[in-house]
C-alpha positions as CSV (number, residue, x, y, z in Angstrom):
1,X,-102.9,-160.6,80.9
2,X,-100.5,-158.2,83.0
3,X,-98.9,-157.0,79.6
4,X,-102.4,-156.1,78.3
5,X,-103.3,-154.3,81.5
6,X,-100.1,-152.2,81.3
7,X,-100.7,-151.3,77.7
8,X,-104.2,-150.1,78.5
9,X,-103.0,-148.2,81.5
10,X,-100.4,-146.5,79.3
11,X,-103.0,-145.7,76.6
12,X,-105.2,-144.2,79.2
13,X,-102.4,-142.1,80.7
14,X,-101.6,-140.8,77.2
15,X,-105.3,-140.1,76.4
16,X,-105.6,-138.2,79.8
17,X,-102.3,-136.2,79.1
18,X,-103.6,-135.2,75.7
19,X,-106.9,-134.2,76.9
20,X,-105.4,-132.0,79.6
21,X,-103.1,-130.4,77.0
22,X,-106.0,-129.6,74.7
23,X,-107.8,-128.0,77.8
24,X,-104.8,-125.7,78.4
25,X,-104.5,-124.8,74.9
26,X,-108.0,-123.8,74.9
27,X,-107.4,-121.6,77.8
28,X,-104.6,-119.9,76.2
29,X,-106.6,-119.2,73.1
30,X,-109.2,-117.3,74.9
31,X,-108.1,-113.7,75.4
32,X,-109.7,-110.6,76.7
33,X,-107.8,-107.9,75.0
34,X,-109.7,-105.0,76.6
35,X,-109.7,-106.7,80.1
36,X,-113.2,-105.8,80.7
37,X,-113.9,-109.0,82.6
38,X,-111.0,-108.2,85.0
39,X,-110.7,-104.5,85.4
40,X,-113.5,-101.9,85.2
41,X,-112.4,-99.3,82.8
42,X,-113.4,-96.4,85.3
43,X,-111.3,-97.6,88.1
44,X,-108.9,-94.8,87.9
45,X,-111.3,-92.0,86.7
46,X,-111.9,-90.4,90.0
47,X,-108.1,-90.2,91.1
48,X,-105.7,-87.5,90.9
49,X,-103.1,-87.3,88.2
50,X,-100.2,-88.2,90.4
51,X,-102.2,-91.3,91.8
52,X,-103.1,-92.4,88.1
53,X,-99.5,-91.9,86.8
54,X,-98.2,-94.0,89.9
55,X,-100.8,-96.7,89.3
56,X,-99.9,-96.8,85.6
57,X,-96.1,-97.0,86.3
58,X,-96.6,-99.8,88.8
59,X,-98.8,-101.7,86.4
60,X,-96.5,-101.3,83.5
61,X,-93.6,-102.5,85.7
62,X,-95.6,-105.6,86.8
63,X,-96.6,-106.2,83.0
64,X,-92.8,-106.2,82.3
65,X,-92.0,-108.4,85.1
66,X,-94.6,-111.1,84.2
67,X,-93.8,-110.9,80.6
68,X,-90.1,-111.7,81.5
69,X,-91.3,-114.6,83.7
70,X,-93.5,-116.1,80.9
71,X,-90.7,-115.8,78.4
72,X,-88.3,-117.6,80.7
73,X,-91.0,-120.4,81.5
74,X,-91.8,-120.7,77.9
75,X,-88.1,-121.4,77.0
76,X,-87.9,-124.4,79.1
77,X,-89.4,-127.8,78.3
78,X,-92.9,-128.0,79.7
79,X,-92.7,-124.3,80.4
80,X,-95.8,-123.4,78.4
81,X,-98.0,-125.3,81.0
82,X,-96.2,-123.5,83.8
83,X,-96.6,-120.0,82.3
84,X,-100.2,-120.7,81.5
85,X,-101.0,-121.8,84.9
86,X,-98.9,-119.3,87.0
87,X,-98.5,-116.2,85.0
88,X,-100.9,-115.8,82.1
89,X,-104.0,-114.8,84.0
90,X,-102.1,-112.3,86.2
91,X,-100.5,-110.8,83.0
92,X,-103.8,-110.3,81.5
93,X,-105.1,-108.6,84.6
94,X,-101.9,-106.3,84.8
95,X,-102.3,-105.3,81.2
96,X,-106.1,-104.4,81.7
97,X,-105.1,-102.4,84.7
98,X,-102.3,-100.6,82.9
99,X,-104.8,-99.9,79.9
100,X,-107.4,-98.5,82.3
101,X,-104.7,-96.2,84.0
102,X,-103.5,-95.0,80.7
103,X,-107.0,-94.4,79.7
104,X,-107.7,-92.3,82.8
105,X,-104.4,-90.4,82.3
106,X,-105.5,-89.5,78.8
107,X,-109.0,-88.5,79.9
108,X,-107.5,-86.2,82.6
109,X,-104.5,-84.9,80.4
110,X,-102.1,-86.0,83.0
111,X,-99.4,-86.6,80.4
112,X,-99.9,-83.1,78.9
113,X,-96.9,-80.8,79.2
114,X,-97.2,-78.1,81.7
115,X,-97.5,-74.5,80.4
116,X,-95.0,-72.1,81.8
């Protein structure tokens, strides 16, 4: 009787782990390439060029930092779960903010070369 109980418990544990993994994979498959749900696209529209460029540089640095952390976590066993829970949502947010700042910089011609 005890052996059957252990077998059922193990089967249930495996089933629960598989369900959790499927749920996490579903979260990783959902992406928001434009970042509209995280960052409003006009967030930087009313800033000056130095403010926009500073924000864009900070966001790009954060994207690089988070990308490095995701790659490091993904290389270890079980790291995909860590990177999905700890870094992925923040990485999507940082990318969306960087794109919004880049859009504002193009709109205001902040990167245009200065005429002498």
